[in-house]
C-alpha positions, 0 to 999 in steps of 0.5 A: 564123898560128895554125890556130885564128884563122880559125875563131875569126874566123867565130864569134859572138864577142860574149862579152867584158864589158870591165873597163875603166879608166885605170890605177890606178883600181880594176880589180884590186879589181873583178875580185877582187870579181867572182871571189869573188862569181861563182865557185863555192865549190869553186873557190879564187880569190885574187889570184894565180889571177885569170886562172882567172876573167878574163883581160887583153887583153895576154896574151902567150900569145894574141898568140903563138897569133894570130901563129904566133910564139913568142914574139910580138914586134911588128915595129912598132905596126901589126903589134901592132894587126893581131895584136891583132884576132886575139888578141882573137878568140881570147880571146873564143872561149877559153870559152863564154858571157860572160867578163870581160877587163881592159883599160886601152885606150881605146875607139877605132879607129886607122885602120880597126882598133878597139882594142875591136872590137864583134864581140867585145864584149858590154858593159863595166864602167868604173871611174873614179877622180879624177885627183889620186889616180890621179896619186900611185898611178900614179907609184908603179906606174910608178916615176916622180916625180909631175910626170912622171906628171902629164905622161903623164896629160895626153899624148893619145898616152901608151902603155904597152908590154911587152918584146915590144911589146904596147901599151896605148893609154891617152892622157889621163885625161879622154879615156880616160873619154870614149872609153868613156862617150860612144859610144852603143849600148854596154851599160855600167855606170859605177862611181867608185872613191870610191863603192866605198870610201864605200859598198861594199855599195851600189855593188857591189850596184847592179853585180850588179843591172845584171848581173842576177846573183842573188847571196845577201846573205851571199855578197855580204857575204863577198866584200866582206870577202875583197876589202877592201883590208886582206884583199888587202894581207894576201894580197900580204904572204903570197904576193906578187902576180904583177901587181906591177911589180918595182920596187914594194915593194907593189901594194896600198900605201894603198887609200884615197880622198883621199890626194892631199891629203897627197901632191900639191903645190899646183902639181901640184893646179893642173896637174891641175885646169887640164888636166881641169876639165870632166871633174872638174866632170862626174864629181867636182863635189864636188871642184871647190871643194876642189881650187881652194882646195888649188891656191891654198894 
């Protein structure tokens, strides 16, 4: 066990503001905007230096320190889950004050161990995206076909894992949303990817108001310009992106809402709609009739 773990476990560690989402829902965009708008002007931040502003709950180095193994390779799922508790405490203690941590994990407990421990949690920013657009973007990210990806989105036991078996407990698209948005008592702000596209200024200004962040209007405008899809895509083309999976030609591929209309078949639309209709009706009521018609086409 790391010598640092016991001390970290004893502190008041309610410092993490989770940037949470189902995969391919706008997490990277939100992190980049927050970095641009909150980091001082004399600190240069781009897509490859985001870890200077925020971190992630799957960071190998924190698991190494928490376990005392270099590298940490989980013996099994339970070993990972136990080590995660210590790794998250180290992340929370890694710097003073509140800080942002990316996660694709569900907010739930497995046995007696929470995936998102209240003892390190100050609040959450949750980004959701309609399942039809998630499917085609997630398929590219995973290097799988759409039908296999849709199966994963419908699987309540779906996991991602690194080579060292650091897991992400993701599950179904609709249940992922419910685990984060239904529990009482969590200070949280919810954003839809589609609204981030349709009205970036209004959506991100509302976010900053929730955070009680007093940011000059010109700084917000500059951050929005520097984190537009075209700007991020241009950065990736020039410098690459360390978070891009090796099989992907580009992480920032399309960056728009509604591309499912060209990419999904009627049968695929029907499968997603049938699986997730109650959540679609709640979070995307404007899509209910359109997807019904598209499924019959």
